[in-house]
C-alpha positions as CSV (number, residue, x, y, z in Angstrom):
1,M,-89.4,108.8,-74.5
2,E,-89.9,111.8,-76.9
3,A,-88.1,111.9,-80.3
4,A,-85.2,114.3,-80.5
5,L,-85.5,117.5,-82.4
6,N,-83.7,117.9,-85.7
7,S,-81.0,120.6,-86.1
8,V,-83.4,123.2,-87.6
9,D,-86.0,122.8,-84.9
10,K,-83.3,122.8,-82.3
11,V,-82.0,126.1,-83.5
12,C,-85.5,127.6,-83.7
13,V,-86.5,126.4,-80.3
14,S,-83.3,127.5,-78.7
15,S,-83.5,131.0,-80.3
16,V,-87.1,131.4,-79.0
17,L,-86.1,130.2,-75.5
18,E,-83.1,132.5,-75.4
19,D,-85.4,135.4,-76.4
20,C,-87.9,134.5,-73.7
21,I,-85.1,134.3,-71.0
22,D,-83.7,137.7,-72.0
23,Q,-87.2,139.2,-71.8
24,L,-87.8,137.7,-68.4
25,I,-84.5,139.1,-67.1
26,I,-85.3,142.5,-68.5
27,L,-88.8,142.3,-67.0
28,G,-87.3,141.5,-63.5
29,K,-84.9,144.4,-63.8
30,T,-87.4,147.0,-65.1
31,I,-90.2,146.6,-62.5
32,P,-89.9,150.0,-60.6
33,A,-90.5,150.4,-56.9
34,S,-92.5,153.6,-57.6
35,L,-95.1,151.5,-59.4
36,Y,-96.9,151.1,-56.1
37,T,-97.4,154.9,-55.7
38,D,-98.2,155.8,-59.3
39,P,-101.9,156.7,-59.6
40,F,-102.1,155.5,-63.2
41,S,-100.0,152.3,-62.7
42,A,-103.0,150.2,-61.8
43,K,-104.7,150.9,-65.1
44,V,-101.5,150.4,-67.1
45,V,-100.8,147.0,-65.5
46,Q,-104.4,145.9,-65.9
47,D,-104.3,146.8,-69.6
48,D,-101.1,144.9,-70.1
49,I,-102.4,141.8,-68.3
50,A,-105.6,141.9,-70.2
51,A,-103.7,142.1,-73.5
52,I,-101.5,139.1,-72.5
53,F,-104.5,137.0,-71.6
54,E,-106.3,137.9,-74.8
55,E,-103.3,136.9,-76.8
56,Q,-103.1,133.7,-74.9
57,E,-106.8,132.9,-75.6
58,R,-106.3,133.6,-79.3
59,L,-103.3,131.3,-79.5
60,L,-105.2,128.6,-77.6
61,A,-108.1,128.9,-80.1
62,L,-105.7,128.6,-83.0
63,D,-104.0,125.6,-81.5
64,S,-107.3,123.9,-80.7
65,G,-108.1,124.0,-84.5
66,S,-105.0,121.9,-85.3
67,G,-105.1,118.1,-84.7
68,G,-102.6,115.5,-83.7
69,D,-100.9,117.4,-80.8
70,P,-100.1,115.0,-77.9
71,K,-99.8,117.9,-75.4
72,K,-103.4,119.2,-75.7
73,N,-104.5,117.6,-72.4
74,V,-101.6,119.3,-70.6
75,K,-102.6,122.7,-72.2
76,R,-106.2,122.3,-71.2
77,D,-105.3,121.5,-67.6
78,I,-103.0,124.6,-67.4
79,K,-105.7,126.8,-68.9
80,A,-108.3,125.6,-66.4
81,T,-106.0,126.1,-63.4
82,T,-104.9,129.5,-64.4
83,Q,-108.4,131.0,-64.5
84,L,-108.4,131.5,-60.7
85,V,-105.0,133.2,-60.9
86,R,-106.2,135.4,-63.6
87,K,-109.2,136.5,-61.5
88,G,-107.0,137.3,-58.5
89,I,-104.6,139.3,-60.5
90,M,-107.3,141.2,-62.4
91,Q,-109.0,142.2,-59.1
92,N,-105.8,143.8,-57.6
93,P,-102.7,143.4,-59.7
94,L,-100.7,145.9,-57.7
95,A,-101.1,144.2,-54.3
96,N,-97.9,143.2,-52.5
97,D,-98.7,139.5,-52.6
98,N,-99.4,139.6,-56.3
99,M,-96.2,141.5,-57.1
100,K,-94.2,139.1,-55.0
101,K,-96.0,136.2,-56.8
102,I,-95.2,137.7,-60.2
103,Q,-91.5,138.1,-59.3
104,Q,-91.4,134.5,-58.0
105,D,-93.2,133.2,-61.1
106,R,-90.8,135.1,-63.3
107,T,-87.8,133.7,-61.6
108,H,-89.1,130.1,-61.7
109,V,-90.0,130.5,-65.4
110,E,-86.6,131.8,-66.1
111,T,-85.0,128.8,-64.3
112,V,-87.2,126.2,-66.1
113,L,-86.6,127.8,-69.5
114,S,-82.9,127.9,-68.9
115,D,-82.9,124.2,-67.9
116,C,-85.1,123.3,-71.0
117,L,-82.7,125.3,-73.2
118,E,-79.7,123.5,-71.9
119,E,-81.5,120.1,-72.4
120,I,-82.5,121.0,-76.0
121,L,-78.9,122.1,-76.9
122,R,-77.5,119.0,-75.2
123,T,-79.9,116.2,-76.2
124,G,-82.4,117.8,-78.5
125,T,-85.3,116.8,-76.2
126,F,-87.5,118.5,-73.6
127,E,-88.3,115.6,-71.2
128,G,-87.6,117.8,-68.2
129,L,-90.5,120.1,-69.1
130,T,-92.9,117.0,-69.3
131,D,-91.6,115.6,-66.0
132,S,-92.2,119.0,-64.4
133,V,-95.8,118.9,-65.6
134,V,-96.3,115.4,-64.3
135,T,-94.8,116.4,-60.9
136,E,-97.1,119.3,-60.6
137,Q,-100.1,117.1,-61.4
138,V,-99.1,114.7,-58.6
139,A,-98.6,117.6,-56.2
140,K,-102.1,119.0,-57.1
141,A,-103.6,115.6,-56.3
142,K,-101.9,115.6,-52.9
143,V,-103.1,119.1,-52.2
144,A,-106.7,118.0,-53.0
145,E,-106.3,115.0,-50.7
146,V,-105.1,117.2,-47.8
147,I,-108.0,119.6,-48.3
148,E,-110.4,116.7,-48.2
149,R,-108.9,115.4,-45.0
150,E,-109.1,118.9,-43.5
151,D,-112.8,119.0,-44.3
152,D,-113.3,115.7,-42.6
153,C,-111.5,116.9,-39.5
154,K,-113.6,120.0,-39.4
155,Q,-116.8,117.9,-39.6
156,R,-115.5,115.7,-36.8
157,V,-114.7,118.7,-34.6
158,K,-118.2,120.0,-35.1
159,T,-119.7,116.6,-34.2
160,L,-117.6,116.5,-31.0
161,Q,-118.6,120.0,-30.1
162,K,-122.2,119.1,-30.4
163,Q,-121.6,116.0,-28.2
164,I,-119.9,118.2,-25.6
165,V,-122.9,120.6,-25.5
166,E,-125.3,117.7,-25.1
167,I,-123.2,116.2,-22.3
168,N,-123.1,119.5,-20.5
169,R,-126.9,119.9,-20.9
170,L,-127.5,116.5,-19.4
171,R,-125.1,117.1,-16.5
172,E,-126.8,120.4,-15.7
173,K,-130.2,118.6,-15.8
174,E,-129.0,115.9,-13.5
175,L,-127.6,118.5,-11.0
176,E,-130.9,120.3,-11.0
177,E,-132.7,117.0,-10.3
178,R,-130.4,116.3,-7.4
179,S,-130.8,119.7,-6.0
180,E,-134.6,119.3,-6.1
181,M,-134.2,115.9,-4.3
182,I,-132.0,117.5,-1.6
183,A,-134.6,120.2,-1.0
184,H,-137.4,117.6,-0.8
185,L,-135.5,115.6,1.7
186,K,-134.8,118.7,3.8
187,D,-138.5,119.4,3.8
188,Q,-139.2,115.9,5.0
189,I,-136.7,116.3,7.8
190,Q,-138.4,119.6,8.9
191,E,-141.8,117.8,8.9
192,L,-140.4,114.9,11.0
193,K,-139.0,117.4,13.5
194,A,-142.2,119.3,13.8
195,K,-144.1,116.0,14.1
196,T,-141.7,114.8,16.9
197,Q,-142.1,118.0,18.8
198,M,-145.9,117.9,18.6
199,E,-145.9,114.3,19.7
200,A,-143.6,115.1,22.6
201,K,-145.9,117.9,23.7
202,F,-148.9,115.6,23.4
203,V,-147.2,112.9,25.4
204,K,-146.2,115.3,28.1
205,K,-149.8,116.6,28.4
206,S,-151.1,113.1,28.4
207,C,-148.7,112.1,31.1
208,T,-149.7,115.1,33.3
209,L,-153.4,114.3,32.9
210,S,-152.7,110.6,33.7
211,V,-150.7,111.4,36.8
212,T,-153.5,113.7,38.0
213,E,-156.1,111.0,37.4
214,Q,-153.9,108.4,39.0
215,Q,-153.5,110.6,42.0
216,K,-157.2,111.0,42.3
217,M,-157.8,107.3,42.0
218,N,-155.5,106.6,45.0
219,Q,-152.8,104.9,42.9
220,M,-155.3,102.5,41.5
221,S,-153.7,102.7,38.1
222,E,-150.2,103.7,39.1
223,Q,-148.6,100.6,37.6
224,D,-150.5,101.0,34.3
225,L,-149.3,104.6,34.1
226,E,-145.7,103.7,34.7
227,K,-145.9,101.1,31.9
228,E,-147.4,103.7,29.6
229,I,-144.6,106.2,30.5
230,Q,-141.9,103.6,29.7
231,E,-143.5,102.8,26.4
232,L,-143.7,106.4,25.5
233,N,-140.0,106.9,26.4
234,K,-139.1,104.0,24.1
235,K,-140.9,105.6,21.3
236,I,-139.1,108.9,21.9
237,A,-135.8,107.2,21.8
238,E,-136.7,105.3,18.6
239,E,-137.7,108.5,16.9
240,S,-134.5,110.3,18.0
241,R,-132.4,107.4,16.7
242,C,-134.3,107.4,13.3
243,N,-133.8,111.2,13.1
244,Y,-130.1,110.8,13.7
245,L,-129.7,108.1,11.0
246,I,-131.6,110.1,8.5
247,E,-129.4,113.1,9.0
248,E,-126.3,111.0,8.7
249,F,-127.5,109.5,5.5
250,L,-128.3,112.8,3.9
251,R,-124.9,114.3,5.0
252,N,-123.0,111.4,3.4
253,H,-125.1,111.5,0.2
254,T,-124.5,115.3,-0.1
255,M,-120.7,114.8,0.2
256,K,-120.8,112.1,-2.5
257,L,-122.7,114.3,-4.9
258,S,-120.1,117.1,-4.3
259,G,-117.3,114.7,-5.2
260,L,-119.0,113.6,-8.4
261,Q,-119.6,117.3,-9.3
262,E,-115.8,118.0,-8.9
263,E,-114.9,115.0,-11.0
264,W,-117.2,116.0,-13.8
265,N,-115.8,119.5,-13.8
266,Q,-112.2,118.1,-14.1
267,K,-113.2,115.9,-17.0
268,S,-114.9,118.8,-18.8
269,D,-111.8,121.0,-18.4
270,T,-109.5,118.2,-19.7
271,E,-111.7,117.6,-22.7
272,V,-111.9,121.3,-23.6
273,A,-108.1,121.6,-23.4
274,R,-107.7,118.6,-25.7
275,K,-110.1,120.0,-28.3
276,R,-108.3,123.4,-28.3
277,H,-105.0,121.6,-29.0
278,E,-106.6,119.8,-31.9
279,L,-108.0,123.0,-33.3
280,D,-104.5,124.7,-33.1
281,T,-103.0,121.7,-35.0
282,L,-105.7,122.0,-37.7
283,K,-105.0,125.7,-38.2
284,M,-101.3,125.0,-38.6
285,N,-101.9,122.3,-41.2
286,R,-104.3,124.7,-43.1
287,S,-101.5,127.3,-43.4
288,Q,-99.1,124.7,-44.8
289,V,-101.7,123.5,-47.3
290,L,-102.3,127.1,-48.5
291,E,-98.6,127.6,-49.0
292,A,-98.3,124.5,-51.1
293,Y,-101.3,125.6,-53.1
294,S,-99.7,129.0,-53.9
295,K,-96.5,127.2,-55.1
296,L,-98.5,125.0,-57.4
297,I,-100.2,128.0,-58.9
298,H,-96.8,129.6,-59.6
299,K,-95.6,126.5,-61.5
300,F,-98.9,126.4,-63.6
301,Q,-98.2,130.0,-64.6
302,E,-94.7,129.1,-65.7
303,Y,-96.0,126.2,-67.9
304,E,-98.6,128.6,-69.4
305,A,-95.8,131.0,-70.4
306,V,-93.8,128.2,-72.1
307,I,-96.8,127.2,-74.1
308,E,-97.5,130.8,-75.1
309,D,-93.9,131.1,-76.4
310,E,-94.1,127.9,-78.4
311,K,-97.3,129.2,-80.1
312,R,-95.6,132.4,-80.9
313,R,-92.8,130.5,-82.6
314,Q,-95.2,128.4,-84.6
315,D,-97.1,131.5,-85.8
316,A,-93.8,133.2,-86.8
317,I,-92.8,130.1,-88.9
318,K,-96.2,130.1,-90.6
319,R,-96.0,133.8,-91.4
320,K,-92.5,133.3,-92.8
321,K,-93.7,130.5,-95.1
322,L,-96.6,132.6,-96.4
323,E,-94.3,135.5,-97.1
324,N,-91.8,133.3,-99.0
325,A,-94.6,131.9,-101.1
326,R,-95.9,135.4,-101.9
327,Q,-92.4,136.7,-102.8
328,L,-91.9,133.7,-105.1
329,A,-95.2,134.3,-106.9
330,S,-94.3,138.0,-107.3
331,V,-90.9,137.1,-108.8
332,I,-92.5,134.7,-111.3
333,K,-95.0,137.3,-112.4
334,I,-92.3,140.0,-112.8
335,A,-90.1,137.7,-114.8
336,T,-93.0,136.7,-117.1
337,W,-94.0,140.3,-117.7
338,W,-90.4,141.4,-118.4
339,R,-89.9,138.5,-120.9
340,R,-93.1,139.5,-122.8
341,T,-92.0,143.1,-122.8
342,M,-88.6,142.3,-124.3
343,E,-90.2,140.0,-126.9
344,R,-92.7,142.7,-127.8
345,L,-90.1,145.5,-128.0
346,K,-87.5,143.3,-129.7
347,I,-84.8,144.1,-127.2
348,G,-82.2,142.0,-125.5
349,P,-82.1,138.4,-126.8
350,F,-85.1,139.1,-129.1
351,K,-83.4,142.0,-130.9
352,K,-83.4,141.8,-134.8
353,K,-80.1,141.0,-136.3
354,K,-78.9,143.3,-139.2
355,G,-77.8,141.5,-142.4
356,K,-74.6,142.3,-144.5
357,K,-74.7,144.4,-147.7
358,G,-74.8,142.5,-151.1
359,K,-76.8,139.6,-149.8
360,G,-80.3,140.9,-150.6
361,K,-81.5,137.5,-151.6
362,G,-80.4,136.0,-148.4
363,K,-82.2,138.8,-146.5
364,G,-85.4,138.2,-148.5
365,K,-85.3,134.6,-147.7
366,G,-84.7,135.4,-144.1
367,K,-87.6,137.7,-144.0
368,G,-89.8,135.2,-145.6
369,K,-88.9,132.6,-143.1
370,G,-89.5,135.2,-140.3
371,K,-92.9,135.9,-141.6
372,K,-93.8,132.3,-141.9
373,G,-92.6,131.8,-138.4
374,K,-94.7,134.6,-137.2
375,K,-97.8,133.3,-139.0
376,K,-97.2,130.0,-137.4
């Protein structure tokens, strides 16, 4: 717990804070709407902001030379975090977002200073200001953690996208291989059909020649030819049955591959929809994180303004002490000079006293004593 301010410090701090609050109120009332259309307003605002930041840097440099301040770490953090805000404002100080940000910062600074003034007048401490700094540091840590999680999610999405591309490539390759297999099997079927037709023609010709020969041989080999005809018929039936089975097998296999293709297409569509939903969720979280980050920057600017006011008050006290010391030295010098002048001119308390008539001896004695005193 911080020590309470004494009465003199309480009065000084409260007067400075009241002055700051009045200036902030006046600033909020005096920002004109025509500032956005004035061709020279950009230069004016940039010059004012540059002067403010130069004064801030000068005060920070003076404060860094003095030791024993327990709030130096907080000041350094605020200085480091306000550099980015300074760059953004210096690039385009008249943008709508920057003007809104300035108004919000002014309002927040006014609120914080009013609360701090009430606390100082009531208890003589400013613990609320320190608690606000600690709260902002915790919020900053949370924002950094959210940003880190967002980067991890982005990396994961990229990895999953690469995996999806690889799976699609493998699926396309597999479909191409299956298409080639189907074409090869169709070629084999055509070859078997041609072979069967050629064999049938050959059998028919052989049968015709055999019958002619058998007729010439007076039915000598009629039985053998009948057996041969039966055997050939069995082969034709076997070939037909094999052809039918092959066609049935290829038809079933083609239907199975078509079902697998439809299943993979459904899985691909489902996975793409899920990834799009995750991407939308990440975009929404990103907007929330950016909004929290902008609020954090506003609070840092408010703390910077409080520190700047405190430094101005310290400088005013130092200048007042130096002026009092110079005035005291001047008064002493003037009093010494005036005393010496009065003594030299014998005026005022150093004026010679006139003696009475008839007391010449007394005067002589007095003069002698005076001369002796002067010699001494």
